[in-house]
Short mmCIF file of the C-alpha atoms (twelve columns), coordinates in Angstrom:
data_MODEL
# 
_entry.id   MODEL 
# 
loop_
_atom_site.group_PDB 
_atom_site.id 
_atom_site.type_symbol 
_atom_site.label_atom_id 
_atom_site.label_alt_id 
_atom_site.label_comp_id 
_atom_site.label_asym_id 
_atom_site.label_seq_id 
_atom_site.Cartn_x 
_atom_site.Cartn_y 
_atom_site.Cartn_z 
_atom_site.pdbx_PDB_model_num 
ATOM 1   C CA . MET A 1   92.742  117.914 95.856  1 
ATOM 2   C CA . LYS A 2   94.181  116.239 92.876  1 
ATOM 3   C CA . ALA A 3   94.944  112.520 93.902  1 
ATOM 4   C CA . THR A 4   95.478  109.632 91.325  1 
ATOM 5   C CA . ILE A 5   94.550  105.768 91.968  1 
ATOM 6   C CA . TRP A 6   95.610  103.323 90.661  1 
ATOM 7   C CA . HIS A 7   93.454  100.677 90.897  1 
ATOM 8   C CA . ASN A 8   92.102  97.447  89.895  1 
ATOM 9   C CA . PRO A 9   87.957  97.126  89.063  1 
ATOM 10  C CA . LYS A 10  87.817  93.834  90.893  1 
ATOM 11  C CA . CYS A 11  89.991  94.441  94.167  1 
ATOM 12  C CA . GLY A 12  87.980  95.129  96.891  1 
ATOM 13  C CA . THR A 13  90.600  97.370  99.003  1 
ATOM 14  C CA . SER A 14  90.508  99.666  95.883  1 
ATOM 15  C CA . ARG A 15  87.319  99.618  95.753  1 
ATOM 16  C CA . LYS A 16  86.984  101.063 99.298  1 
ATOM 17  C CA . THR A 17  89.824  103.000 98.880  1 
ATOM 18  C CA . LEU A 18  88.426  104.790 95.835  1 
ATOM 19  C CA . ALA A 19  85.008  105.046 97.665  1 
ATOM 20  C CA . ILE A 20  87.239  107.707 100.478 1 
ATOM 21  C CA . LEU A 21  88.578  109.526 97.878  1 
ATOM 22  C CA . GLU A 22  85.471  110.087 96.262  1 
ATOM 23  C CA . GLU A 23  84.098  110.748 99.951  1 
ATOM 24  C CA . SER A 24  86.632  113.444 100.608 1 
ATOM 25  C CA . GLY A 25  85.923  115.616 98.074  1 
ATOM 26  C CA . ALA A 26  89.355  115.280 96.215  1 
ATOM 27  C CA . ASP A 27  89.625  115.156 92.780  1 
ATOM 28  C CA . VAL A 28  90.642  111.583 91.452  1 
ATOM 29  C CA . THR A 29  92.094  110.244 88.393  1 
ATOM 30  C CA . VAL A 30  91.334  106.564 88.309  1 
ATOM 31  C CA . VAL A 31  93.903  104.964 86.631  1 
ATOM 32  C CA . GLU A 32  93.267  101.206 85.768  1 
ATOM 33  C CA . TYR A 33  96.868  99.735  85.906  1 
ATOM 34  C CA . LEU A 34  96.029  96.334  84.271  1 
ATOM 35  C CA . LYS A 35  94.796  98.349  80.919  1 
ATOM 36  C CA . ASN A 36  96.878  101.387 81.242  1 
ATOM 37  C CA . PRO A 37  100.401 100.267 83.589  1 
ATOM 38  C CA . PRO A 38  102.285 103.027 84.558  1 
ATOM 39  C CA . SER A 39  105.917 103.275 83.335  1 
ATOM 40  C CA . ARG A 40  108.849 101.674 84.373  1 
ATOM 41  C CA . ASP A 41  110.116 104.788 86.100  1 
ATOM 42  C CA . LYS A 42  106.646 106.115 87.266  1 
ATOM 43  C CA . LEU A 43  106.571 102.982 88.876  1 
ATOM 44  C CA . ALA A 44  110.319 103.932 90.336  1 
ATOM 45  C CA . GLN A 45  108.974 107.364 91.003  1 
ATOM 46  C CA . LEU A 46  106.054 106.075 93.561  1 
ATOM 47  C CA . TYR A 47  107.812 103.481 95.537  1 
ATOM 48  C CA . ALA A 48  111.061 106.043 96.209  1 
ATOM 49  C CA . ASP A 49  107.612 108.830 97.152  1 
ATOM 50  C CA . ALA A 50  106.061 106.130 98.996  1 
ATOM 51  C CA . GLY A 51  109.232 105.258 101.012 1 
ATOM 52  C CA . MET A 52  109.332 102.052 99.996  1 
ATOM 53  C CA . THR A 53  110.942 99.241  98.278  1 
ATOM 54  C CA . PRO A 54  109.776 97.937  94.826  1 
ATOM 55  C CA . ALA A 55  109.564 94.216  96.404  1 
ATOM 56  C CA . GLU A 56  107.891 95.762  99.124  1 
ATOM 57  C CA . GLY A 57  104.847 96.711  96.713  1 
ATOM 58  C CA . LEU A 58  104.823 93.800  94.252  1 
ATOM 59  C CA . ARG A 59  101.804 91.378  94.577  1 
ATOM 60  C CA . LEU A 60  102.043 88.385  96.219  1 
ATOM 61  C CA . ARG A 61  99.150  85.770  95.940  1 
ATOM 62  C CA . GLY A 62  97.210  84.868  93.036  1 
ATOM 63  C CA . THR A 63  100.328 85.596  90.515  1 
ATOM 64  C CA . ASP A 64  103.901 82.818  89.925  1 
ATOM 65  C CA . ALA A 65  105.965 86.431  91.849  1 
ATOM 66  C CA . GLU A 66  107.575 84.223  94.518  1 
ATOM 67  C CA . GLU A 67  108.089 81.241  91.893  1 
ATOM 68  C CA . ARG A 68  109.856 84.310  90.271  1 
ATOM 69  C CA . GLY A 69  112.824 84.673  93.027  1 
ATOM 70  C CA . LEU A 70  110.820 88.303  93.104  1 
ATOM 71  C CA . PRO A 71  110.540 88.886  97.069  1 
ATOM 72  C CA . ASP A 72  114.237 88.312  96.924  1 
ATOM 73  C CA . ALA A 73  115.619 90.143  93.821  1 
ATOM 74  C CA . ASP A 74  116.848 93.696  93.861  1 
ATOM 75  C CA . ALA A 75  114.696 96.304  92.896  1 
ATOM 76  C CA . ASP A 76  115.961 96.956  88.791  1 
ATOM 77  C CA . THR A 77  115.163 92.826  88.175  1 
ATOM 78  C CA . VAL A 78  111.437 93.655  90.231  1 
ATOM 79  C CA . LEU A 79  110.117 96.460  88.209  1 
ATOM 80  C CA . ASP A 80  111.457 95.441  84.872  1 
ATOM 81  C CA . ALA A 81  109.525 92.528  85.999  1 
ATOM 82  C CA . MET A 82  105.213 94.464  87.583  1 
ATOM 83  C CA . ALA A 83  106.723 96.702  83.692  1 
ATOM 84  C CA . GLU A 84  106.308 93.929  82.331  1 
ATOM 85  C CA . SER A 85  103.394 91.962  84.415  1 
ATOM 86  C CA . PRO A 86  101.676 94.980  86.082  1 
ATOM 87  C CA . ILE A 87  99.527  91.915  87.667  1 
ATOM 88  C CA . LEU A 88  102.601 92.080  90.079  1 
ATOM 89  C CA . ILE A 89  102.186 95.381  91.065  1 
ATOM 90  C CA . ASN A 90  100.393 95.329  94.255  1 
ATOM 91  C CA . ARG A 91  97.283  97.672  94.507  1 
ATOM 92  C CA . PRO A 92  96.114  100.211 95.211  1 
ATOM 93  C CA . LEU A 93  98.168  103.099 94.548  1 
ATOM 94  C CA . VAL A 94  97.502  106.523 95.522  1 
ATOM 95  C CA . GLU A 95  99.668  109.478 94.643  1 
ATOM 96  C CA . THR A 96  98.426  113.169 96.078  1 
ATOM 97  C CA . ALA A 97  99.993  116.567 96.906  1 
ATOM 98  C CA . LYS A 98  101.003 115.064 100.228 1 
ATOM 99  C CA . GLY A 99  102.488 111.627 98.782  1 
ATOM 100 C CA . VAL A 100 102.104 108.880 97.735  1 
ATOM 101 C CA . ARG A 101 101.187 105.043 99.953  1 
ATOM 102 C CA . LEU A 102 99.703  101.582 98.842  1 
ATOM 103 C CA . CYS A 103 96.637  101.694 100.996 1 
ATOM 104 C CA . ARG A 104 96.478  98.392  102.487 1 
ATOM 105 C CA . PRO A 105 94.162  98.704  104.645 1 
ATOM 106 C CA . GLN A 106 92.560  101.383 102.568 1 
ATOM 107 C CA . GLU A 107 92.333  103.945 105.458 1 
ATOM 108 C CA . THR A 108 96.198  104.246 105.205 1 
ATOM 109 C CA . VAL A 109 95.263  106.763 101.555 1 
ATOM 110 C CA . GLU A 110 93.590  109.152 104.811 1 
ATOM 111 C CA . GLU A 111 97.319  109.631 105.764 1 
ATOM 112 C CA . ILE A 112 98.357  111.863 102.180 1 
ATOM 113 C CA . LEU A 113 94.401  113.537 102.330 1 
# 
């Protein structure tokens, strides 16, 4: 199975999710999203496929998202902000042929393996 993880190597949850993927035998593509962020359109597709809103995929901790009013903003505003500042993207996002999940907690990835 192929899997793509939008990963931050400094994040423990992201590292643990990657380990689960590797242990499963998945063919994993690792995208360090802070260095190579997904496009706005890709983010919209990922959240739609995960059945969540962009606001639900917003990283609050360690960001200025709340000060910017993003938790209550419309989807377009949140996606624009994430595309401009990828630190606002909560991680890790994982995509497989079975779907997309925001893997918090990391065991959530097992739903799409």
